[in-house]
C-alpha positions, 0 to 999 in steps of 0.5 A: 668492946666486942663483948659489949656488942655481943651482949646487946645483940639479943636485945637488938634482934628482939626489937627487930620485928617492932622496927619492921612493923613501924617501918611498914606503918611509916611507909603506909602513911607516906602517900598521905604525907606527900598529899598534904605537903603542898598545903603545909608549905602554903600555910607555913608563912601564915603560921610564921606570921601568927607565931610572930604576932603571938610572941609580940603579944606575949611581950606586951602582956608581960611588960604590962603585967610588970 
């Protein structure tokens, strides 16, 4: 088991710079994400209602085509 971990260690270390770069990008987007969160939460009920309507229409269309 330890041998397997040691074999994978160089690959993990090679991926570390990419992981750190992605973490930096994610952190940079965090303020925008937090700014948009209230709007997203406000729109969520509308999205759920539209999804329900779409599923109903899909069911009606499917039944009509049968």
